[in-house]
C-alpha positions in Angstrom: -0.1 -0.1 0.0 1.5 3.6 -0.8 2.4 5.9 2.0 1.9 9.6 2.6 3.8 11.8 4.7 2.1 14.1 6.3 3.7 17.5 7.7 2.1 19.5 9.8 2.9 23.3 9.9 4.9 22.5 13.3 7.2 20.2 11.6 5.5 17.1 13.0 5.5 14.0 10.5 2.7 11.3 9.9 3.7 8.8 7.7 0.2 6.7 6.8 -0.7 4.1 4.5 -3.6 5.1 2.3 -4.9 2.4 -0.3 -4.7 2.8 -4.0 -7.9 5.1 -5.5 -8.4 6.7 -1.8 -8.0 10.7 -1.7 -5.0 12.2 0.2 -7.5 13.7 2.6 -9.6 10.7 3.5 -5.9 9.2 4.4 -5.5 11.8 6.8 -9.1 11.8 8.3 -9.4 8.0 8.8 -6.2 8.1 10.6 -6.7 11.4 12.7 -4.1 13.2 11.6 -4.6 17.0 12.5 -4.5 19.8 10.0 -6.7 18.5 7.3 -10.5 19.1 7.7 -12.3 18.1 4.9 -15.5 19.6 5.9 -17.4 18.6 2.6 -16.2 15.1 2.8 -14.1 15.6 -0.4 -16.8 17.4 -2.7 -14.6 20.3 -3.6 -16.5 22.3 -2.4 -14.7 23.8 0.8 -11.2 24.4 0.7 -10.7 23.0 4.4 -8.4 20.1 3.0 -5.8 22.6 1.2 -2.1 21.1 1.7 1.2 22.0 -0.2 2.7 19.5 -2.6 6.1 18.8 -1.6 8.4 20.0 -4.7 9.8 16.4 -5.1 6.1 15.5 -5.8 4.9 18.3 -7.8 5.2 16.5 -11.2 4.0 13.4 -9.9 0.9 14.5 -8.7 -0.4 15.6 -11.9 -1.2 18.6 -13.5 -2.4 21.8 -12.1 -5.2 22.3 -10.1 -8.8 22.0 -11.8 -10.4 25.8 -12.7 -13.2 24.8 -9.6 -10.2 23.7 -7.4 -8.2 26.9 -8.2 -11.0 28.9 -7.5 -11.4 27.4 -4.1 -7.6 27.7 -3.2 -7.7 31.4 -4.4 -10.7 32.1 -1.6 -9.1 30.2 1.0 -7.6 31.9 4.0 -3.8 31.9 4.0 -0.8 32.1 1.4 -1.5 30.7 -2.1 1.5 29.1 -3.1 1.8 27.6 -6.7 2.1 23.9 -5.1 -1.2 24.3 -3.2 -3.8 21.4 -3.6 -7.0 20.3 -2.4 -6.0 17.1 -0.8 -9.5 15.4 -1.8 -8.7 15.8 -5.4 -5.3 13.9 -5.1 -6.2 10.0 -5.5 -3.6 7.7 -4.5 -1.7 5.7 -7.2 1.3 3.1 -6.6 3.5 5.8 -8.6 2.4 8.3 -5.3 4.1 6.0 -2.8 6.1 8.1 -0.8 4.0 11.3 -1.3 4.9 14.3 1.1 2.2 17.2 1.5 2.4 20.1 4.4 -0.4 21.4 5.9 -1.0 25.3 6.4 -0.9 26.5 10.2 -4.8 26.9 9.9 -7.6 25.8 7.1 -9.6 29.0 7.7 
């Protein structure tokens, strides 16, 4: 099973097994990783699962955010970085084994 390393804003790291086809948000939620809220349940409508893809993984995660995802990221509180994504929109694949995502200080 592929793993994701979730890095909290304070540097705390959580290495979690996330099944193929599951999204990064659910991997965090199902394992009580702080920092990923996902209030809409993964419907790409709230931006409370925002994360920053580690530079080493940016190209492997796939293209840029969709227009809908980008609109939510623009409206989210906090810094809009080029590597910002909604974790609900990143489905795990075997190629993403070892993915590293960083969480913002807060989601609101």
